[in-house]
C-alpha positions in Angstrom: 23.7 74.4 53.8 21.2 75.9 51.4 18.5 78.3 52.3 20.4 80.9 50.2 18.6 84.0 49.0 16.0 83.6 51.7 14.3 80.4 50.7 12.5 78.5 53.3 12.1 74.8 52.8 8.8 73.1 53.7 8.3 70.1 55.8 7.7 67.6 53.1 11.1 68.5 51.3 13.0 67.8 54.7 11.0 64.8 56.2 10.6 61.9 54.1 7.2 60.1 54.9 6.1 56.5 53.9 5.8 55.6 50.2 2.5 55.7 48.8 1.3 52.3 47.5 1.1 52.2 43.7 -2.4 51.5 42.5 -2.7 49.5 39.2 -4.8 51.4 36.7 -8.2 49.1 36.2 -8.3 50.1 32.7 -4.8 49.2 31.8 -5.2 45.9 33.8 -8.5 45.0 31.8 -7.0 45.7 28.5 -4.0 43.4 29.3 -6.1 40.6 30.5 -8.7 40.6 27.5 -6.5 41.8 24.7 -3.2 40.1 25.3 -1.9 36.6 25.6 -1.1 35.7 29.4 2.0 33.8 28.3 3.7 35.8 25.6 2.3 39.0 26.2 1.3 39.5 22.6 -2.0 40.6 21.1 -4.6 37.8 21.1 -5.0 36.6 17.5 -7.0 33.6 16.2 -6.7 30.7 17.2 -7.4 31.7 21.0 -7.4 29.0 23.5 -8.2 29.2 27.3 -6.9 27.2 30.1 -9.1 25.4 32.9 -8.4 28.4 35.0 -10.1 30.9 32.4 -6.9 32.6 31.2 -6.6 33.5 27.5 -3.7 32.5 25.4 -2.4 32.4 21.8 -2.6 28.7 20.6 0.9 29.1 18.8 2.5 30.3 22.2 1.0 27.2 24.1 2.5 24.9 21.5 6.0 26.6 21.4 5.7 26.3 25.2 5.0 22.6 25.3 7.6 22.0 22.7 10.3 23.7 24.5 12.4 21.0 26.3 15.5 23.3 27.3 16.6 23.7 30.8 16.4 27.4 30.5 12.6 27.0 30.1 10.8 29.4 32.8 7.8 27.8 34.2 5.9 30.7 35.4 2.4 30.7 37.1 0.7 31.6 34.0 1.4 28.1 32.3 2.7 25.8 35.0 -0.7 23.9 35.2 -0.8 23.3 31.4 0.9 19.9 30.7 -0.5 19.0 27.3 -2.7 20.6 24.4 -5.5 18.7 25.9 -5.6 21.0 28.9 -6.8 24.0 27.0 -9.8 24.6 25.0 -10.0 26.4 21.6 -12.6 29.2 21.8 -15.4 29.9 19.4 -15.7 33.7 19.5 -18.3 36.1 17.9 -16.8 39.1 16.2 -18.0 42.5 17.1 -19.2 44.3 14.1 -18.7 47.8 15.6 -15.0 47.1 16.1 -12.7 48.8 13.6 -9.3 48.1 15.1 -6.4 50.1 13.6 -8.3 50.8 10.2 -9.7 54.1 11.1 -6.6 55.1 13.1 -4.1 55.2 10.2 -2.6 58.5 10.8 -2.3 58.2 14.7 -4.5 61.3 15.4 -7.5 59.5 16.5 -8.5 58.5 20.2 -8.6 54.7 20.7 -11.7 53.6 22.5 -10.2 51.0 25.1 -13.8 50.1 26.1 -14.6 49.0 22.5 -13.9 45.1 22.4 -13.2 42.9 19.5 -15.8 40.1 20.5 -19.2 40.1 21.9 -21.9 37.8 23.3 -23.7 36.1 20.6 -26.9 36.0 22.6 -27.2 39.0 24.7 -24.7 41.4 22.6 -22.4 42.5 25.4 -19.0 43.5 24.6 -16.1 41.2 26.1 -14.1 44.2 27.6 -13.8 43.1 31.0 -16.9 45.1 32.3 -19.0 42.0 32.1 -18.3 38.5 33.3 -17.9 36.1 30.4 -17.4 32.3 30.6 -17.1 29.5 28.1 -18.1 25.7 27.8 -15.2 23.1 28.0 -17.2 20.7 25.7 -17.5 22.8 22.8 -15.5 26.0 23.3 -18.3 28.4 22.7 -18.2 31.9 24.6 -21.1 33.5 26.2 -21.7 36.4 28.9 -22.8 35.1 32.4 -26.0 37.1 31.9 -27.1 35.2 28.9 -26.5 31.9 30.7 -28.6 33.0 33.7 -31.5 34.6 31.7 -31.8 31.8 29.3 -31.4 28.6 31.4 -30.8 25.6 29.3 -28.9 22.4 29.5 -27.8 22.9 25.8 -25.4 25.2 24.2 -27.1 28.2 22.7 -25.0 28.3 19.6 -24.1 24.7 18.7 -26.6 22.7 20.8 -24.1 20.6 22.5 -25.2 19.4 26.1 -23.1 20.6 29.1 -23.2 20.5 32.8 -22.2 23.0 35.3 -18.7 21.6 35.8 -18.1 22.4 32.2 -18.7 26.2 32.7 -15.6 28.3 33.2 -15.4 31.8 34.0 -12.9 33.9 31.9 -10.5 36.1 33.9 -12.5 35.7 37.0 -11.7 36.9 40.5 -9.3 35.1 43.0 -12.2 33.2 44.4 -13.2 32.1 41.1 -9.8 30.9 40.2 -9.5 28.9 43.4 -12.9 27.0 42.7 -11.8 26.3 39.1 -8.3 25.1 40.5 -10.1 22.5 42.9 -12.4 21.5 39.9 -9.3 21.0 37.7 -7.6 18.8 40.4 -10.7 16.8 40.9 -11.2 16.1 37.0 -7.3 15.0 36.7 -7.5 12.7 39.8 -10.7 11.0 38.4 -9.0 10.6 35.0 -6.1 9.1 36.5 -8.0 6.7 38.6 -10.1 5.8 35.6 -7.0 4.7 33.6 -5.7 2.5 36.5 -9.0 0.7 36.6 -9.2 0.2 32.8 -5.7 -1.6 32.7 -6.6 -4.5 34.8 -9.9 -5.0 33.1 -8.3 -5.0 29.7 -5.6 -7.4 31.0 -8.3 -9.9 32.3 -10.4 -9.8 29.2 -7.3 -10.6 27.0 -6.3 -13.5 29.3 -9.9 -14.7 29.1 -9.8 -14.8 25.2 -6.5 -16.6 25.2 -7.7 -19.3 27.5 -10.9 -19.8 25.6 -9.1 -20.1 22.2 -6.5 -22.5 23.6 -8.8 -24.9 25.3 -12.5 -24.8 25.0 -14.4 -25.7 27.8 -16.5 -29.0 28.2 -19.8 -27.1 27.4 -18.5 -26.1 24.0 -17.4 -29.8 23.2 -20.4 -31.8 21.5 -20.9 -35.5 22.4 -21.7 -37.5 19.3 -24.0 -40.5 19.3 -22.5 -43.8 18.6 -24.5 -44.3 15.4 -23.1 -41.0 14.1 -19.4 -42.1 15.2 -19.9 -45.5 13.3 -21.2 -43.5 10.0 -18.0 -41.1 10.2 -15.7 -44.0 10.5 -17.4 -45.9 7.6 -17.2 -42.7 5.4 -13.7 -42.2 6.3 -12.9 -45.7 5.3 -14.5 -45.1 1.9 -12.9 -41.9 1.2 -9.3 -43.3 2.0 -7.4 -43.9 -1.3 -6.3 -47.5 -2.2 -2.9 -48.6 -1.0 -0.4 -49.5 -3.6 1.2 -53.1 -4.0 4.6 -51.9 -3.0 3.0 -50.4 0.4 1.2 -53.6 1.0 4.3 -55.8 0.6 6.3 -53.5 2.9 3.3 -53.8 5.5 3.3 -57.7 5.3 6.9 -58.1 6.3 9.4 -55.5 5.0 8.2 -52.3 6.2 11.7 -51.2 7.0 13.1 -51.7 3.5 13.0 -48.8 0.9 11.0 -49.4 -2.5 13.9 -49.8 -4.7 12.2 -51.6 -7.4 9.5 -48.9 -7.6 12.0 -46.2 -7.7 14.0 -47.9 -10.4 10.8 -48.5 -12.6 9.7 -45.0 -12.0 13.0 -43.5 -13.2 13.4 -46.0 -16.4 9.7 -45.2 -17.3 10.1 -41.5 -16.8 10.2 -39.1 -19.6 13.6 -37.5 -18.8 16.5 -37.4 -21.0 18.9 -40.1 -21.8 21.8 -38.1 -20.3 19.8 -37.9 -17.0 18.9 -41.7 -17.2 22.4 -42.6 -18.0 23.4 -41.5 -14.3 21.6 -44.5 -12.7 22.6 -48.3 -12.8 19.2 -49.2 -14.4 20.2 -47.6 -17.7 21.3 -50.0 -20.5 24.6 -48.0 -20.8 25.6 -49.2 -17.3 24.9 -53.0 -17.7 27.6 -55.2 -19.3 27.3 -58.4 -21.5 28.6 -61.7 -20.3 31.6 -61.4 -22.5 32.6 -58.1 -20.9 31.9 -59.3 -17.5 34.9 -61.0 -15.4 35.1 -64.7 -14.4 33.2 -65.8 -11.4 36.2 -66.4 -9.2 37.3 -62.9 -9.9 35.9 -60.2 -7.5 35.0 -57.0 -9.1 32.6 -54.3 -8.4 30.7 -54.8 -11.8 29.2 -58.3 -11.0 25.7 -57.8 -10.9 
């Protein structure tokens, strides 16, 4: 079959050898890492955040990812380590004055320079295009090139002046070794934070219990022992400040403490400034009393016999 017309097939057309490994274009990989969001694969736009592993994200994409509670949510490797908005840091980036973007290429007939970056290092002036190593500080979010941190050694941020440590420096889009070291640091920080929360809870509970005990029952050290002279003076002052007892109260204390003060109540109602209609409801009023002619014989039992 075939070979019509004197055609002679070559060896590579008849024998199929092993497939060549496809190599990723380095320039395309750098453009994807430094110009596009790792989660949504969209162009990076402010506000831009970075995780503890040095990957770049759009803040809107992270918020949508955290708010999505559906079962169809795909937990990829790009954001599986992000549990809350506290796990990312908003970056303070310095714009590149030489970057024009799409302004100069309105017709589409102009070559786009992929090596030209949107942001630069504010100290050295290197472009953040992936050719140079960049890092940011977790404490403030400022972004610098690694060369700037090595040449100008300081324990304070070059832009905002915030103090930082070596643990706060995170490399952006680092190698596999850098990612492994950053992952170990991240796990160590989260473990220390959990242990700190567990130790704080019993301390707070103990302090609250001590405050409750001190408020309810003060200790003997807080109780002040008074001298007998001061106690006698206090008792005399209390006796002088007590109001005088009424005659009705004295009578009740002499032998009739259990009986009510009916006479006092009657006099108070009769002498009060209430209306006559209100006073006529009580038996002490003149309309409730009867004369001797109206009252019954002493033999007869009536309820109106006073």
